[in-house]
C-alpha positions, 0 to 999 in steps of 0.5 A, a space after each residue: 069910455 066912449 067909442 070914437 067912430 072916424 069915417 074917412 072918405 079918401 079919393 080912392 077908398 072910404 074907411 071906418 074905424 071904431 075906437 074905444 077910448 078910455 077915461 085914462 086916455 088910452 085907445 084901442 081899435 075895435 073895428 075897421 072896415 074899408 071899401 074902394 068907392 073911388 070918389 075921384 074916378 072921372 073927375 078930370 080937369 073939370 073937377 066934378 064928382 061923378 054920379 056913379 062914384 057919388 052913389 057908390 060912396 053913399 051906399 058904402 057910408 050906409 053900410 058903415 052906419 049900419 055897423 057903428 050904430 050897433 055900438 054904444 056911446 058913439 061919437 062920429 067924426 066924418 072927414 074927407 080929403 083931396 077929391 072932395 076938397 077940389 070938387 066944384 060940386 063939393 057943397 051939393 055932395 056934402 049936403 046929400 051925404 048928410 041928408 041920406 046918411 046923417 053923417 056930417 063930413 068935414 072937408 080937411 084942408 091940405 094943411 090939416 091932412 098933413 098935420 094929422 099925418 105928422 101927429 099919427 107918425 110922430 106918436 107911433 114911430 121912433 123917428 126924429 128926422 124924416 120926410 113924411 109922404 102920404 100918397 092918396 088918390 088925388 093928393 100927396 102930403 109932405 111933411 119935413 120932420 126935424 128933431 121930432 117937430 114938423 118944420 114944413 108941410 104941404 099938400 100937392 094935387 097929385 095922386 094915384 088916381 089922378 096921375 093914372 087917369 091923366 097920363 094913361 098909366 092904368 094898363 099898358 105903360 107907354 114910354 111917352 106917357 110915363 115920361 110925361 108923368 115923370 116930368 109933371 111930378 118932378 115939376 110938382 115936387 121941385 116947386 116945393 121950396 123947402 124940399 132939399 131941406 129933406 136931403 138924405 133923410 129917410 122917407 116915412 110912407 103913408 097911404 094906400 099905394 105905399 101900403 101896397 108897395 110894402 105888401 108886395 115886397 113882404 110877399 117877395 121876401 116871404 115874410 109872414 103876416 104880410 099886412 103887418 107893415 108898421 115899421 117895415 123898412 125897405 132900401 131904395 133899390 128895392 123900391 126901384 125894382 118893384 117899380 120897374 116890375 110894375 111898369 113892364 106889365 099890363 093890367 092883367 099881369 099886374 093883377 097877378 102880383 102877390 100882395 097887390 089888390 086887384 082893385 088897385 092894379 090900375 092905379 098902382 103905377 100912378 101911386 108909386 111914381 111920386 115916391 120914386 121921383 122923391 127918393 131920387 130927388 132927395 137922394 134917400 136910401 131907405 123908407 119906413 112904412 107907417 100904418 098910423 096917419 090921419 085917423 090916428 092923428 085925429 084920435 091923438 088930438 081928441 084924447 088930448 083935447 077931450 080927455 087930457 085937456 091939452 090943446 096941441 
Protein backbone atom coordinates (compact mmCIF):
# COMPACT_ATOMS: atom_id res chain seq x y z
CA UNK A 1 0.00 0.00 0.00
CA UNK A 2 1.15 3.55 -0.81
CA UNK A 3 -0.18 7.01 -0.08
CA UNK A 4 -0.18 9.06 -3.27
CA UNK A 5 -0.25 12.78 -2.48
CA UNK A 6 -1.44 15.02 -5.30
CA UNK A 7 -0.78 18.73 -4.90
CA UNK A 8 -2.82 20.55 -7.54
CA UNK A 9 -2.03 24.24 -7.98
CA UNK A 10 -4.80 25.77 -10.04
CA UNK A 11 -5.25 29.38 -11.06
CA UNK A 12 -7.74 30.14 -8.28
CA UNK A 13 -7.13 27.51 -5.59
CA UNK A 14 -4.52 25.01 -4.51
CA UNK A 15 -5.65 21.57 -3.37
CA UNK A 16 -4.04 18.58 -1.77
CA UNK A 17 -5.48 15.08 -1.83
CA UNK A 18 -3.97 12.08 -0.06
CA UNK A 19 -5.04 8.80 -1.66
CA UNK A 20 -4.43 5.35 -0.24
CA UNK A 21 -3.60 2.96 -3.10
CA UNK A 22 -3.70 -0.77 -2.45
CA UNK A 23 -1.60 -3.48 -4.07
CA UNK A 24 -4.78 -4.67 -5.81
CA UNK A 25 -5.15 -1.38 -7.67
CA UNK A 26 -7.99 0.24 -5.72
CA UNK A 27 -7.79 3.66 -4.11
CA UNK A 28 -9.52 5.67 -1.42
CA UNK A 29 -9.16 9.36 -0.69
CA UNK A 30 -8.26 9.76 2.97
CA UNK A 31 -7.64 13.51 3.20
CA UNK A 32 -8.43 16.56 1.09
CA UNK A 33 -7.54 20.19 1.80
CA UNK A 34 -8.18 23.33 -0.26
CA UNK A 35 -7.02 26.92 0.02
CA UNK A 36 -7.99 29.84 -2.20
CA UNK A 37 -4.50 31.12 -2.98
CA UNK A 38 -5.54 32.67 -6.35
CA UNK A 39 -2.09 32.50 -7.96
CA UNK A 40 -3.45 34.15 -11.15
CA UNK A 41 -4.61 37.32 -9.38
CA UNK A 42 -3.39 40.45 -11.13
CA UNK A 43 -1.45 38.66 -13.87
CA UNK A 44 -3.13 40.79 -16.54
CA UNK A 45 -1.87 40.90 -20.09
CA UNK A 46 1.72 40.97 -18.83
CA UNK A 47 1.31 37.35 -17.71
CA UNK A 48 3.36 37.83 -14.56
CA UNK A 49 2.75 36.05 -11.27
CA UNK A 50 2.57 38.74 -8.60
CA UNK A 51 4.58 38.66 -5.31
CA UNK A 52 1.54 38.67 -3.02
CA UNK A 53 -0.10 35.78 -4.89
CA UNK A 54 3.19 33.85 -4.91
CA UNK A 55 3.65 34.31 -1.17
CA UNK A 56 0.06 33.19 -0.43
CA UNK A 57 0.57 30.08 -2.52
CA UNK A 58 3.89 29.10 -0.96
CA UNK A 59 2.44 29.56 2.53
CA UNK A 60 -0.41 27.20 1.59
CA UNK A 61 2.06 24.63 0.24
CA UNK A 62 4.00 24.73 3.53
CA UNK A 63 0.78 23.98 5.41
CA UNK A 64 0.01 21.09 3.03
CA UNK A 65 3.49 19.65 3.51
CA UNK A 66 3.08 19.67 7.30
CA UNK A 67 -0.07 17.59 6.84
CA UNK A 68 1.10 14.96 4.36
CA UNK A 69 4.44 14.36 6.09
CA UNK A 70 2.49 12.85 8.98
CA UNK A 71 1.48 9.92 6.73
CA UNK A 72 3.66 6.86 6.00
CA UNK A 73 4.83 5.62 2.57
CA UNK A 74 4.02 8.80 0.69
CA UNK A 75 4.76 9.66 -2.92
CA UNK A 76 4.15 13.29 -3.88
CA UNK A 77 3.02 14.41 -7.33
CA UNK A 78 2.81 18.18 -7.75
CA UNK A 79 1.03 19.66 -10.76
CA UNK A 80 0.11 23.14 -11.88
CA UNK A 81 -1.99 24.40 -14.73
CA UNK A 82 -2.99 27.46 -16.77
CA UNK A 83 -1.78 30.44 -14.72
CA UNK A 84 1.73 29.06 -14.19
CA UNK A 85 1.71 27.61 -17.72
CA UNK A 86 1.23 31.12 -19.15
CA UNK A 87 3.43 33.02 -16.69
CA UNK A 88 6.53 34.73 -18.03
CA UNK A 89 8.20 34.27 -14.63
CA UNK A 90 7.26 30.58 -14.49
CA UNK A 91 10.83 29.25 -14.07
CA UNK A 92 11.64 31.57 -11.16
CA UNK A 93 8.39 30.61 -9.44
CA UNK A 94 8.94 26.86 -9.86
CA UNK A 95 12.50 27.11 -8.55
CA UNK A 96 11.37 29.05 -5.50
CA UNK A 97 8.59 26.55 -4.73
CA UNK A 98 11.02 23.62 -4.92
CA UNK A 99 13.67 25.43 -2.89
CA UNK A 100 11.31 26.51 -0.11
CA UNK A 101 8.90 23.57 0.09
CA UNK A 102 10.66 20.66 -1.59
CA UNK A 103 7.68 20.22 -3.93
CA UNK A 104 8.59 19.84 -7.61
CA UNK A 105 5.64 21.15 -9.61
CA UNK A 106 5.04 19.73 -13.06
CA UNK A 107 3.47 22.23 -15.45
CA UNK A 108 0.73 20.37 -17.30
CA UNK A 109 0.15 21.33 -20.91
CA UNK A 110 -3.40 22.17 -21.94
CA UNK A 111 -3.63 18.81 -23.69
CA UNK A 112 -2.40 17.00 -20.56
CA UNK A 113 -4.99 18.75 -18.43
CA UNK A 114 -7.78 17.89 -20.86
CA UNK A 115 -6.63 14.26 -21.09
CA UNK A 116 -6.61 13.79 -17.31
CA UNK A 117 -10.07 15.41 -17.14
CA UNK A 118 -11.25 12.84 -19.68
CA UNK A 119 -9.81 9.93 -17.68
CA UNK A 120 -11.38 11.22 -14.48
CA UNK A 121 -14.82 11.57 -16.06
CA UNK A 122 -14.93 8.41 -18.16
CA UNK A 123 -13.90 6.23 -15.20
CA UNK A 124 -16.49 7.66 -12.81
CA UNK A 125 -19.62 8.55 -14.79
CA UNK A 126 -21.69 6.36 -17.08
CA UNK A 127 -21.55 8.67 -20.09
CA UNK A 128 -20.53 7.63 -23.59
CA UNK A 129 -21.32 10.75 -25.61
CA UNK A 130 -20.82 14.18 -24.07
CA UNK A 131 -18.82 17.38 -24.11
CA UNK A 132 -16.65 17.85 -21.02
CA UNK A 133 -16.06 21.42 -19.83
CA UNK A 134 -13.55 22.13 -17.06
CA UNK A 135 -13.66 25.82 -16.13
CA UNK A 136 -10.65 26.93 -14.13
CA UNK A 137 -9.34 30.30 -13.07
CA UNK A 138 -7.37 31.02 -16.25
CA UNK A 139 -8.37 28.34 -18.77
CA UNK A 140 -11.18 26.09 -19.96
CA UNK A 141 -10.64 22.54 -21.14
CA UNK A 142 -13.05 21.04 -23.66
CA UNK A 143 -13.20 17.34 -24.55
CA UNK A 144 -15.57 15.86 -27.12
CA UNK A 145 -16.35 12.29 -26.02
CA UNK A 146 -17.84 9.93 -28.62
CA UNK A 147 -18.63 6.28 -27.80
CA UNK A 148 -16.55 6.60 -24.64
CA UNK A 149 -13.43 7.86 -26.44
CA UNK A 150 -11.93 11.33 -26.46
CA UNK A 151 -12.38 12.38 -30.08
CA UNK A 152 -11.07 15.95 -29.74
CA UNK A 153 -9.73 18.04 -26.87
CA UNK A 154 -8.41 21.56 -26.38
CA UNK A 155 -7.50 24.10 -23.70
CA UNK A 156 -8.52 27.71 -24.31
CA UNK A 157 -7.16 30.67 -22.29
CA UNK A 158 -10.36 31.91 -20.66
CA UNK A 159 -11.34 31.34 -17.04
CA UNK A 160 -13.16 32.64 -14.00
CA UNK A 161 -10.39 34.92 -12.72
CA UNK A 162 -9.08 36.15 -16.07
CA UNK A 163 -12.52 36.98 -17.46
CA UNK A 164 -13.67 38.66 -14.25
CA UNK A 165 -10.57 40.88 -14.12
CA UNK A 166 -10.42 41.70 -17.83
CA UNK A 167 -14.11 42.61 -18.23
CA UNK A 168 -14.79 44.02 -14.73
CA UNK A 169 -17.33 41.37 -13.73
CA UNK A 170 -16.47 41.28 -10.03
CA UNK A 171 -18.95 43.76 -8.56
CA UNK A 172 -21.75 45.62 -10.36
CA UNK A 173 -22.19 44.09 -13.83
CA UNK A 174 -22.47 46.79 -16.47
CA UNK A 175 -24.21 45.86 -19.70
CA UNK A 176 -21.35 46.98 -21.95
CA UNK A 177 -18.80 44.96 -19.98
CA UNK A 178 -20.97 41.85 -20.03
CA UNK A 179 -21.59 42.24 -23.76
CA UNK A 180 -17.85 42.58 -24.43
CA UNK A 181 -17.16 39.48 -22.34
CA UNK A 182 -19.84 37.50 -24.17
CA UNK A 183 -18.44 38.47 -27.58
CA UNK A 184 -14.94 37.54 -26.47
CA UNK A 185 -15.97 34.13 -25.13
CA UNK A 186 -18.12 33.49 -28.19
CA UNK A 187 -15.13 34.07 -30.48
CA UNK A 188 -12.90 31.80 -28.40
CA UNK A 189 -15.45 28.99 -28.64
CA UNK A 190 -16.16 29.46 -32.34
CA UNK A 191 -12.44 29.20 -33.05
CA UNK A 192 -12.63 25.56 -31.86
CA UNK A 193 -13.12 23.96 -35.27
CA UNK A 194 -14.78 20.79 -33.99
CA UNK A 195 -17.13 22.43 -31.46
CA UNK A 196 -20.29 21.73 -33.48
CA UNK A 197 -19.48 17.99 -33.46
CA UNK A 198 -20.86 18.21 -29.91
CA UNK A 199 -24.19 19.66 -31.04
CA UNK A 200 -27.04 18.61 -28.71
CA UNK A 201 -24.71 16.58 -26.46
CA UNK A 202 -25.02 16.85 -22.66
CA UNK A 203 -22.21 18.86 -21.06
CA UNK A 204 -20.25 17.27 -18.20
CA UNK A 205 -18.98 19.98 -15.84
CA UNK A 206 -15.78 20.22 -13.82
CA UNK A 207 -14.03 23.05 -12.03
CA UNK A 208 -14.68 25.31 -9.07
CA UNK A 209 -17.15 27.67 -10.75
CA UNK A 210 -19.24 24.77 -12.01
CA UNK A 211 -19.21 23.04 -8.63
CA UNK A 212 -20.45 26.30 -7.12
CA UNK A 213 -23.24 26.41 -9.69
CA UNK A 214 -24.32 22.93 -8.59
CA UNK A 215 -24.29 23.85 -4.90
CA UNK A 216 -26.38 27.00 -5.50
CA UNK A 217 -29.05 24.98 -7.30
CA UNK A 218 -29.02 22.16 -4.75
CA UNK A 219 -29.60 24.76 -2.03
CA UNK A 220 -32.49 26.25 -3.98
CA UNK A 221 -33.99 22.79 -4.44
CA UNK A 222 -33.50 22.12 -0.71
CA UNK A 223 -31.56 18.94 -1.46
CA UNK A 224 -29.74 17.39 1.49
CA UNK A 225 -25.97 16.97 1.27
CA UNK A 226 -25.40 20.09 -0.80
CA UNK A 227 -21.78 19.16 -1.60
CA UNK A 228 -22.67 15.72 -2.96
CA UNK A 229 -22.77 16.85 -6.60
CA UNK A 230 -21.25 13.91 -8.51
CA UNK A 231 -23.78 12.84 -11.15
CA UNK A 232 -26.12 15.74 -10.32
CA UNK A 233 -28.06 16.95 -13.38
CA UNK A 234 -29.57 20.29 -14.31
CA UNK A 235 -31.56 21.57 -17.25
CA UNK A 236 -30.19 24.47 -19.28
CA UNK A 237 -33.14 26.63 -18.18
CA UNK A 238 -31.98 26.33 -14.55
CA UNK A 239 -28.44 27.37 -15.52
CA UNK A 240 -29.74 30.44 -17.33
CA UNK A 241 -31.98 31.43 -14.41
CA UNK A 242 -29.06 31.17 -12.01
CA UNK A 243 -26.84 33.24 -14.32
CA UNK A 244 -29.46 35.98 -14.55
CA UNK A 245 -29.67 36.01 -10.76
CA UNK A 246 -25.88 36.41 -10.51
CA UNK A 247 -25.50 39.25 -13.01
CA UNK A 248 -28.31 41.33 -11.50
CA UNK A 249 -26.65 41.47 -8.06
CA UNK A 250 -23.64 43.40 -6.86
CA UNK A 251 -20.81 41.69 -5.01
CA UNK A 252 -22.26 42.10 -1.50
CA UNK A 253 -25.64 40.69 -2.53
CA UNK A 254 -23.99 37.84 -4.42
CA UNK A 255 -22.22 36.84 -1.22
CA UNK A 256 -25.62 36.21 0.38
CA UNK A 257 -26.60 33.51 -2.15
CA UNK A 258 -26.85 30.12 -0.45
CA UNK A 259 -24.27 27.69 -1.80
CA UNK A 260 -21.92 30.39 -3.07
CA UNK A 261 -18.62 30.65 -1.21
CA UNK A 262 -17.87 34.23 -0.20
CA UNK A 263 -14.33 33.96 -1.59
CA UNK A 264 -15.71 33.02 -5.01
CA UNK A 265 -18.44 35.67 -5.27
CA UNK A 266 -16.23 38.10 -7.21
CA UNK A 267 -15.34 35.58 -9.94
CA UNK A 268 -18.50 33.50 -10.25
CA UNK A 269 -19.96 35.51 -13.16
CA UNK A 270 -16.75 35.08 -15.15
CA UNK A 271 -16.72 31.41 -14.15
CA UNK A 272 -20.25 30.61 -15.34
CA UNK A 273 -20.14 32.71 -18.52
CA UNK A 274 -18.24 30.13 -20.67
CA UNK A 275 -20.85 27.50 -19.81
CA UNK A 276 -23.79 29.78 -20.66
CA UNK A 277 -22.26 30.65 -24.03
CA UNK A 278 -21.38 27.02 -24.76
CA UNK A 279 -24.87 25.71 -23.99
CA UNK A 280 -26.34 28.27 -26.34
CA UNK A 281 -23.84 27.48 -29.08
CA UNK A 282 -24.32 23.70 -29.15
CA UNK A 283 -28.01 23.83 -28.18
CA UNK A 284 -27.56 21.47 -25.26
CA UNK A 285 -30.50 21.05 -22.91
CA UNK A 286 -28.75 19.58 -19.84
CA UNK A 287 -25.56 19.34 -17.81
CA UNK A 288 -24.08 16.65 -15.57
CA UNK A 289 -21.68 17.54 -12.75
CA UNK A 290 -18.56 15.51 -12.03
CA UNK A 291 -16.38 15.56 -8.93
CA UNK A 292 -13.76 13.52 -10.79
CA UNK A 293 -11.30 15.37 -12.96
CA UNK A 294 -7.56 15.91 -13.30
CA UNK A 295 -6.59 14.44 -9.92
CA UNK A 296 -8.67 11.30 -10.43
CA UNK A 297 -7.30 11.00 -13.96
CA UNK A 298 -3.76 11.08 -12.58
CA UNK A 299 -4.64 8.40 -10.02
CA UNK A 300 -6.12 6.22 -12.78
CA UNK A 301 -2.96 6.58 -14.85
CA UNK A 302 -0.76 5.88 -11.81
CA UNK A 303 -2.62 2.68 -10.93
CA UNK A 304 -2.47 1.39 -14.49
CA UNK A 305 1.23 2.13 -14.86
CA UNK A 306 2.56 1.27 -11.39
CA UNK A 307 0.16 -1.34 -10.08
CA UNK A 308 -1.39 -3.03 -13.10
CA UNK A 309 1.51 -2.40 -15.46
CA UNK A 310 -0.69 -1.04 -18.25
CA UNK A 311 0.26 1.90 -20.46
CA UNK A 312 -2.75 4.11 -21.19
